[in-house]
C-alpha positions as CSV (number, residue, x, y, z in Angstrom):
1,M,80.3,105.7,113.5
2,K,83.5,103.7,111.8
3,M,82.7,103.4,107.7
4,T,82.8,100.2,106.6
5,I,84.7,99.3,102.9
6,K,81.5,100.1,100.8
7,L,80.9,102.8,101.8
8,R,84.2,104.2,101.6
9,L,84.9,103.0,97.7
10,V,81.1,103.9,97.2
11,S,82.7,107.5,98.1
12,L,86.0,106.9,96.3
13,L,83.9,105.9,93.1
14,G,81.1,108.5,93.5
15,G,84.1,111.3,94.3
16,L,86.2,110.4,90.8
17,G,82.5,110.8,89.1
18,L,82.4,113.8,90.5
19,V,85.6,114.7,89.6
20,L,85.2,113.2,85.9
21,L,81.7,115.4,85.3
22,A,83.2,118.5,86.8
23,T,86.5,118.2,84.5
24,A,83.7,117.5,81.4
25,A,81.6,120.3,82.6
26,L,84.8,122.6,82.7
27,G,86.3,121.6,79.8
28,N,83.1,121.9,77.7
29,L,82.8,125.1,79.8
30,S,86.0,126.3,78.3
31,L,86.0,125.2,75.0
32,H,82.6,126.9,74.9
33,W,84.1,130.4,76.2
34,S,87.3,130.0,73.5
35,H,84.4,129.3,71.0
36,Q,82.7,132.7,72.3
37,S,86.0,134.2,72.3
38,L,86.7,133.5,69.0
39,K,83.3,134.3,68.0
40,T,83.2,137.8,69.2
41,V,86.9,138.4,68.0
42,F,85.4,137.1,64.5
43,D,81.9,138.3,64.1
44,D,82.4,141.5,66.2
45,R,85.4,142.9,65.2
46,V,87.5,140.6,62.4
47,V,84.5,141.6,60.1
48,C,84.1,145.4,61.4
49,L,87.9,145.4,60.2
50,R,86.5,143.8,56.7
51,Q,83.7,146.2,56.5
52,F,86.0,149.3,57.1
53,S,88.3,148.3,54.5
54,I,85.0,148.0,52.2
55,I,83.8,151.4,53.4
56,R,87.3,153.1,53.0
57,D,88.0,151.0,49.1
58,A,84.3,152.4,48.6
59,Y,85.1,156.4,49.1
60,D,88.3,156.1,47.6
61,D,86.2,154.8,44.4
62,L,83.9,158.0,45.2
63,L,86.5,160.2,45.3
64,D,88.2,158.4,42.3
65,A,84.6,159.2,40.1
66,S,84.7,162.6,41.7
67,R,88.1,163.7,40.8
68,Q,87.7,161.7,37.3
69,L,84.3,164.1,36.5
70,R,86.7,167.3,37.8
71,G,89.3,166.4,35.1
72,K,86.2,165.3,32.7
73,Q,88.4,161.7,32.0
74,I,85.0,160.2,32.7
75,E,81.7,160.0,31.1
76,P,78.8,161.1,33.6
77,A,76.7,158.2,32.8
78,E,80.0,155.7,33.8
79,A,80.5,157.8,36.9
80,K,77.0,157.8,38.1
81,D,76.7,154.2,37.7
82,K,80.1,154.2,39.9
83,I,79.3,156.6,42.5
84,E,76.1,154.9,43.0
85,R,77.0,151.3,42.6
86,D,80.1,152.7,45.8
87,L,77.3,154.7,47.7
88,S,75.1,151.5,48.1
89,K,78.1,149.2,49.0
90,L,79.5,151.1,51.6
91,H,75.8,151.6,52.8
92,K,75.1,147.7,53.2
93,E,78.6,147.3,54.8
94,W,77.9,150.7,57.3
95,S,74.0,148.9,58.4
96,A,75.7,145.7,58.1
97,Y,78.8,147.3,61.2
98,L,76.1,148.8,63.3
99,A,74.3,145.5,63.4
100,T,77.1,144.0,65.6
101,Y,78.0,144.5,69.0
102,L,79.6,147.8,70.1
103,T,80.8,149.2,73.0
104,P,80.2,152.4,74.4
105,E,83.2,154.0,72.9
106,E,82.4,152.6,70.1
107,E,78.9,153.9,70.0
108,A,80.5,156.8,70.4
109,L,82.6,157.0,67.4
110,A,79.9,155.1,65.4
111,K,77.5,158.1,65.6
112,E,80.3,160.7,64.9
113,L,81.2,158.6,61.5
114,Q,77.1,158.3,60.9
115,V,78.0,162.0,61.0
116,R,80.0,161.7,58.7
117,V,78.7,159.0,56.3
118,D,75.4,161.6,56.2
119,R,77.6,164.4,55.0
120,N,79.6,162.4,52.2
121,D,75.9,161.2,51.1
122,A,75.2,164.8,50.8
123,I,77.9,165.3,48.9
124,A,77.5,162.4,46.9
125,A,74.0,163.6,46.4
126,E,74.9,166.7,44.8
127,I,77.6,165.1,42.3
128,L,75.0,162.9,41.1
129,K,72.5,165.9,40.8
130,R,75.4,167.6,38.3
131,V,76.0,164.6,36.7
132,T,72.2,164.5,35.8
133,A,72.4,168.4,34.7
134,G,74.9,167.7,32.0
135,A,78.5,167.5,31.0
136,A,79.1,171.1,31.7
137,S,78.5,171.3,35.4
138,D,81.3,172.1,37.4
139,F,82.8,169.7,39.8
140,E,85.8,171.2,41.6
141,A,83.6,172.8,44.5
142,T,81.9,169.2,45.5
143,H,85.3,167.8,44.6
144,T,87.0,169.9,47.0
145,D,84.2,169.2,50.3
146,L,84.0,165.3,49.4
147,L,88.3,165.2,49.5
148,K,87.6,167.5,53.2
149,S,84.9,165.1,54.2
150,M,86.7,162.0,53.0
151,Q,89.9,163.4,55.0
152,A,87.6,163.3,58.6
153,T,86.3,160.2,57.3
154,N,89.4,158.2,57.1
155,A,90.6,160.1,60.6
156,T,87.3,158.3,62.5
157,L,87.4,155.6,60.5
158,S,91.2,155.1,61.8
159,K,90.0,155.5,65.4
160,L,87.5,152.7,64.9
161,T,90.0,150.3,63.4
162,A,92.2,151.2,66.6
163,L,89.4,150.4,68.4
164,Q,88.8,147.1,67.0
165,V,92.2,146.2,67.3
166,R,92.2,147.2,70.9
167,E,89.5,145.1,71.4
168,A,90.3,142.2,69.7
169,E,93.6,142.3,72.2
170,A,91.4,142.7,75.3
171,E,89.1,139.7,73.9
172,F,92.4,138.3,73.8
173,R,93.4,138.5,77.4
174,R,90.1,138.0,78.5
175,S,90.3,134.8,77.1
176,E,93.8,134.3,78.0
177,T,92.6,135.3,81.5
178,I,90.1,131.9,81.3
179,A,92.1,129.9,79.6
180,G,94.9,130.5,82.4
181,W,92.1,129.7,85.1
182,S,90.6,126.2,83.4
183,R,94.4,125.3,83.1
184,L,94.2,125.5,87.0
185,A,91.3,124.2,87.5
186,L,91.4,120.9,84.9
187,L,95.6,120.3,87.1
188,A,93.5,121.0,90.2
189,A,90.8,118.4,89.0
190,L,93.8,116.1,88.0
191,A,95.1,116.0,91.3
192,L,92.0,115.4,93.0
193,A,91.5,112.4,90.8
194,A,95.3,111.5,91.3
195,L,94.5,111.4,95.4
196,S,91.7,110.1,95.0
197,I,92.8,106.8,93.1
198,A,95.9,107.2,95.7
199,Y,93.1,106.7,98.3
200,G,91.4,103.8,96.4
201,V,94.8,102.0,95.8
202,Y,95.8,102.4,100.4
203,V,91.9,101.2,100.8
204,I,92.3,97.5,98.6
205,V,95.4,97.5,99.4
206,V,96.1,98.4,103.5
207,Q,92.4,98.1,104.4
208,V,91.6,94.8,102.6
209,T,94.1,93.3,100.5
210,R,96.5,93.3,103.8
211,P,94.1,92.7,106.4
212,L,92.7,89.7,104.4
213,G,96.3,88.2,103.7
214,S,96.5,88.2,107.8
215,L,93.0,86.5,108.1
216,V,94.6,83.9,105.4
217,G,97.6,83.3,108.0
218,V,95.3,82.8,110.9
219,L,92.9,80.2,109.0
220,Q,96.2,78.2,107.8
221,R,98.0,78.4,112.0
222,M,94.6,77.3,112.3
223,A,94.9,74.8,110.1
224,R,97.9,73.4,111.6
225,G,96.3,73.2,114.8
226,E,97.6,76.9,116.4
227,V,94.1,77.6,118.0
228,D,95.1,80.2,120.1
229,A,96.2,82.5,116.9
230,E,95.1,85.9,117.7
231,I,92.9,87.6,115.0
232,R,93.6,91.3,115.6
233,E,90.6,92.4,112.6
234,A,88.0,91.2,114.6
235,T,87.9,93.9,116.6
236,R,87.7,96.5,113.6
237,G,84.1,98.1,112.6
238,D,84.1,97.2,109.0
239,E,83.3,94.3,106.2
240,I,87.0,92.9,107.4
241,G,85.9,92.9,111.2
242,A,82.5,91.1,110.0
243,V,85.1,88.5,108.6
244,G,87.5,88.5,111.0
245,Q,84.7,88.0,113.7
246,A,83.4,85.2,111.6
247,V,87.4,83.6,111.9
248,E,87.0,84.0,115.6
249,G,83.8,82.0,115.9
250,I,85.5,79.3,113.8
251,K,88.4,79.5,115.8
252,T,85.9,79.0,119.0
253,M,84.4,76.3,117.2
254,V,87.7,74.5,116.5
255,A,89.0,75.5,120.0
256,R,85.8,73.8,121.4
257,K,86.0,71.1,119.1
258,A,89.6,70.3,119.5
259,A,88.5,70.0,123.9
260,E,85.9,67.3,123.4
261,E,87.8,65.0,121.5
262,A,90.4,65.5,124.0
263,E,88.1,64.6,126.5
264,V,86.9,61.7,124.0
265,R,90.9,60.8,123.6
266,R,90.8,61.2,126.9
267,R,87.9,58.6,127.8
268,A,89.1,56.2,125.8
269,D,92.4,55.9,126.9
270,A,90.7,55.6,130.1
271,A,88.7,53.2,129.4
272,A,91.1,51.5,127.6
273,A,93.3,52.0,130.9
274,A,90.3,50.7,132.9
275,E,89.6,47.4,130.3
276,R,93.6,46.8,130.2
277,K,93.6,46.6,134.0
278,R,90.6,44.4,133.9
279,T,92.7,42.0,131.4
280,M,95.3,42.3,134.2
281,V,93.6,41.4,137.0
282,E,92.0,38.3,134.9
283,L,95.1,37.0,133.9
284,A,96.4,37.0,136.8
285,D,93.2,35.0,138.6
286,G,93.9,32.5,135.8
287,F,97.4,32.5,136.7
288,E,96.9,32.4,140.7
289,R,93.7,29.7,139.6
290,A,96.4,27.8,137.7
291,V,99.1,27.9,139.7
292,G,96.8,27.1,142.7
293,G,95.7,24.0,140.7
294,I,99.4,23.1,139.6
295,V,99.8,23.2,143.6
296,G,97.3,21.3,144.6
297,L,98.5,18.4,142.1
298,V,102.1,18.9,143.8
299,S,100.5,18.6,146.7
300,S,98.3,15.4,145.9
301,S,101.5,13.7,143.8
302,A,103.7,14.7,146.9
303,T,101.1,12.6,149.5
304,E,101.0,10.0,146.7
305,L,104.7,10.1,146.7
306,Q,105.0,9.8,150.6
307,A,102.2,6.7,150.8
308,T,104.1,4.8,148.2
309,A,107.1,5.6,150.4
310,Q,105.5,4.7,153.5
311,Q,104.1,1.7,151.6
312,M,107.5,0.6,150.1
313,T,109.7,1.3,153.7
314,A,106.7,-1.2,154.8
315,T,107.7,-3.6,152.1
316,A,111.6,-3.4,152.9
317,Q,111.1,-3.5,156.7
318,E,109.2,-6.8,155.7
319,T,111.6,-8.1,153.0
320,A,114.2,-7.3,155.3
321,S,112.2,-9.6,158.3
322,Q,112.0,-11.9,155.4
323,S,115.6,-12.0,154.9
324,T,116.3,-12.2,158.5
325,T,114.3,-15.4,158.7
326,V,115.5,-16.8,155.8
327,A,119.0,-15.9,157.1
328,A,117.7,-17.8,160.0
329,A,116.5,-20.5,158.3
330,A,119.7,-20.6,156.2
331,E,121.9,-21.1,159.7
332,E,119.8,-23.4,161.1
333,A,120.1,-25.5,157.7
334,S,123.9,-25.1,157.4
335,T,123.9,-25.9,161.5
336,N,122.1,-29.1,160.5
337,V,124.5,-29.7,157.5
338,N,127.2,-29.9,159.7
339,T,125.8,-32.0,162.2
340,V,125.0,-34.4,159.6
């Protein structure tokens, strides 16, 4: 079964529509993936780095308060407020960090850091207890314990910080890979769209415009009287073939009409020839009759002339006879005269 031009164009438009939808969907997916990648980098990595920085600053401030207490450089009440503020801040940030997405490796480091945080809380609680007990309390031991614990805490925080950087880089690599595949898919969609457009141009120019031009040429030749023009497009199985078959029917009708007109002209010519023949016969008959009349008239005149000639001959003979008689009488008279 041959595809009609309508089916080809509908298929082409449908294909272009699918390509357009696929391109739009792929573009939206790419944007969604990029957004998700940026979101996870920001929410799960950049925010975590900021939280680690705040936690580290809070511990540094706590360590500074412990050092000032050890050196009696700060009032106990001020130190207490400072330590409680630092603990509240770092606990808030630590709880917020634990609420983010954690990889298995990150969960292990978070558990390790949780142990450090609990240890630091215990030391801070001891410092606050001594601050409450009075200014004469000794903070040397608590400061030393806090300093050692902070070293381990900072080491774990450094591991978590390095992990955030690695995960952010890995997420960037994944996003880059997805972007590369999306780019290839978009290029493939564009290539498919270009092929579809090229096929559409081929269908319009080669399958529609050119055959229609050929049919127009056939009609023009038929208008000039070339009723035997070949119509190759009539063998096609599409709309152009239907038009070609219609033109073929027109050509057949024109040929039949031309044959009928030729037959009418032939009959008219035959009738005219018969009429001319009849007229010639009538003219010949009239001429013959006229000539016959003239011949009859001439014959009659000749007969009359002959009769007249005979009469004149008789008259001449009579005149001659009378002349002879007169001559004889004259001669007799002359003789008589002479006698006298």
